[in-house]
C-alpha positions in Angstrom: -13.4 9.9 0.6 -10.5 12.2 1.4 -11.9 13.3 4.7 -12.4 9.7 5.8 -8.9 8.7 4.9 -7.6 11.8 6.8 -9.8 10.8 9.7 -8.4 7.3 9.6 -4.8 8.6 9.5 -5.5 11.0 12.6 -7.1 8.1 14.6 -4.1 5.9 13.6 -1.5 8.4 14.6 -3.2 8.8 18.0 -2.9 5.1 18.5 0.8 5.2 17.8 0.9 6.6 21.3 4.2 8.4 20.8 5.5 11.9 20.7 4.6 13.7 17.7 8.3 14.1 16.4 8.4 10.3 16.2 5.5 9.9 13.9 5.6 10.8 10.1 2.6 10.8 7.7 1.8 10.8 4.0 -1.5 11.5 2.6 -0.7 11.0 -1.2 1.0 7.7 -1.2 1.4 6.1 -4.7 0.3 2.5 -5.4 0.9 0.9 -8.7 0.1 -2.7 -9.7 1.1 -4.4 -13.0 -0.3 -7.6 -14.2 1.7 -9.3 -17.1 -0.5 -11.8 -18.9 -0.3 -13.6 -22.3 -3.2 -11.7 -23.9 -2.4 -8.1 -22.3 -0.7 -6.1 -19.6 -2.8 -4.4 -17.0 -1.5 -1.5 -15.1 -3.3 0.8 -12.6 -2.1 3.8 -10.2 -3.5 5.7 -7.5 -2.0 8.5 -5.5 -4.6 8.7 -2.9 -3.1 6.1 -0.3 -2.4 7.3 3.3 0.4 6.2 5.4 2.3 6.8 8.8 5.3 5.5 10.2 6.8 5.6 13.7 10.4 6.0 13.6 10.7 4.9 17.3 8.7 1.9 17.3 9.1 1.4 13.6 5.4 0.6 13.1 4.1 1.2 9.5 0.7 1.7 8.2 -0.9 1.9 4.7 -4.3 2.4 3.5 -5.6 2.9 0.1 -9.2 3.3 -1.4 -9.6 0.6 -4.0 -11.9 2.7 -6.2 -9.2 5.3 -6.8 -7.1 3.3 -9.0 -7.0 4.6 -12.5 -6.5 2.4 -15.6 -5.8 3.1 -19.2 -9.2 1.5 -20.2 -12.5 2.5 -18.6 -13.7 -1.0 -19.1 -10.7 -2.6 -17.1 -11.5 -0.2 -14.2 -15.1 -0.9 -14.3 -14.3 -4.9 -14.1 -11.7 -4.3 -11.4 -14.2 -2.4 -9.2 -17.2 -4.5 -9.8 -16.1 -7.9 -10.5 -12.7 -8.6 -9.1 -11.9 -6.3 -6.2 -15.8 -5.6 -5.4 -14.6 -2.1 -3.9 -18.4 -1.3 -2.7 -18.1 -4.4 -0.6 -14.3 -4.1 0.1 -13.5 -0.3 -0.3 -9.9 -0.4 1.2 -6.7 -2.1 1.2 -4.9 -1.9 4.4 -1.2 -3.0 5.6 -0.2 -2.9 9.3 3.4 -3.9 9.8 6.7 -3.2 11.3 10.2 -2.6 10.1 12.3 -5.4 11.3 15.8 -3.9 10.8 17.8 -1.8 13.3 18.0 1.5 11.5 18.3 5.0 12.8 15.5 7.0 10.8 16.6 10.4 12.4 19.8 10.2 10.3 20.2 10.9 6.6 20.8 7.8 4.5 19.2 5.1 2.4 18.4 2.0 4.4 17.2 -1.4 2.8 14.8 -2.9 5.2 12.6 -5.8 5.6 8.9 -5.1 6.6 6.5 -7.7 8.0 2.8 -7.2 8.7 -0.6 -8.2 7.6 -2.1 -6.9 4.2 -5.8 -7.0 3.9 -7.1 -7.0 0.3 -10.7 -8.0 -0.6 -11.6 -8.8 3.0 -8.7 -11.4 3.4 -5.6 -10.7 5.5 -2.4 -12.5 4.9 1.0 -12.0 6.4 3.7 -10.7 4.1 7.5 -10.3 4.7 8.9 -7.9 2.1 12.1 -5.9 1.2 11.9 -2.1 0.8 13.9 0.9 1.2 13.6 3.8 3.6 15.6 7.2 2.5 16.0 9.9 5.0 16.9 13.3 3.7 16.6 16.7 5.5 14.2 15.4 8.1 11.8 13.8 5.5 11.4 9.9 4.9 10.6 8.1 1.6 9.6 4.6 1.6 9.6 2.5 -1.5 8.9 -1.1 -2.1 7.9 -3.7 -4.8 6.5 -7.0 -4.2 4.1 -9.7 -5.6 0.6 -10.5 -4.5 -1.0 -13.7 -5.5 -4.5 -12.8 -6.2 -5.9 -16.3 -5.1 -4.4 -15.7 -1.7 -6.9 -12.8 -1.3 -9.8 -14.8 -2.5 -10.0 -12.7 -5.8 -11.6 -14.9 -8.4 -10.6 -14.6 -12.0 -13.1 -16.2 -14.4 -11.8 -19.0 -16.8 -13.1 -16.7 -19.7 -10.4 -14.1 -19.1 -7.7 -16.2 -17.3 -5.3 -15.4 -20.1 -6.0 -11.6 -19.6 -5.0 -11.4 -15.9 -2.0 -12.7 -14.1 -2.2 -14.8 -11.1 0.4 -12.8 -9.4 0.4 -9.0 -9.6 3.3 -6.8 -9.0 2.6 -4.0 -6.5 4.7 -0.9 -6.1 4.4 1.4 -3.3 6.1 4.7 -2.9 5.3 7.3 -0.1 6.9 10.6 1.1 6.5 11.4 4.7 6.5 14.6 6.7 6.9 14.9 10.3 3.4 15.1 12.2 3.3 18.4 14.2 
């Protein structure tokens, strides 16, 4: 799995078509989602996402293997992979977008940004425009964002029997530490 993600990242980076110093990558991006519902809260995290950012073109890419999300309860993890996200059929979530703001990512600082792009989850692609923060320090970049995803927008079916256990809108948090590609 890691080899596939690394290969994907390398292919993506070559598609950026830029000098190496313009491209930064992250091989352990953290993704967390949180569902607050009347019966119980559901939370899962993975640190196995990959990402790349081109500081010149401001192109951003994220990819995360669905089956790497870890839950408190094994049964939740099983249901998530088998019934809801169908991770065998749809193994990855993927985002391709662009930073819309004029920021100089070669200079240290914390920059609030808006990112717009296409998020594919469960085989359904939807456009998003979300706020985030890019922090540059010592030649390294950190990206962080928190946004909401409506499960119905990605054709994720929640059976009526458990509708009170799973929220219709899930909060997603992303954090990635980038290194320059050499």
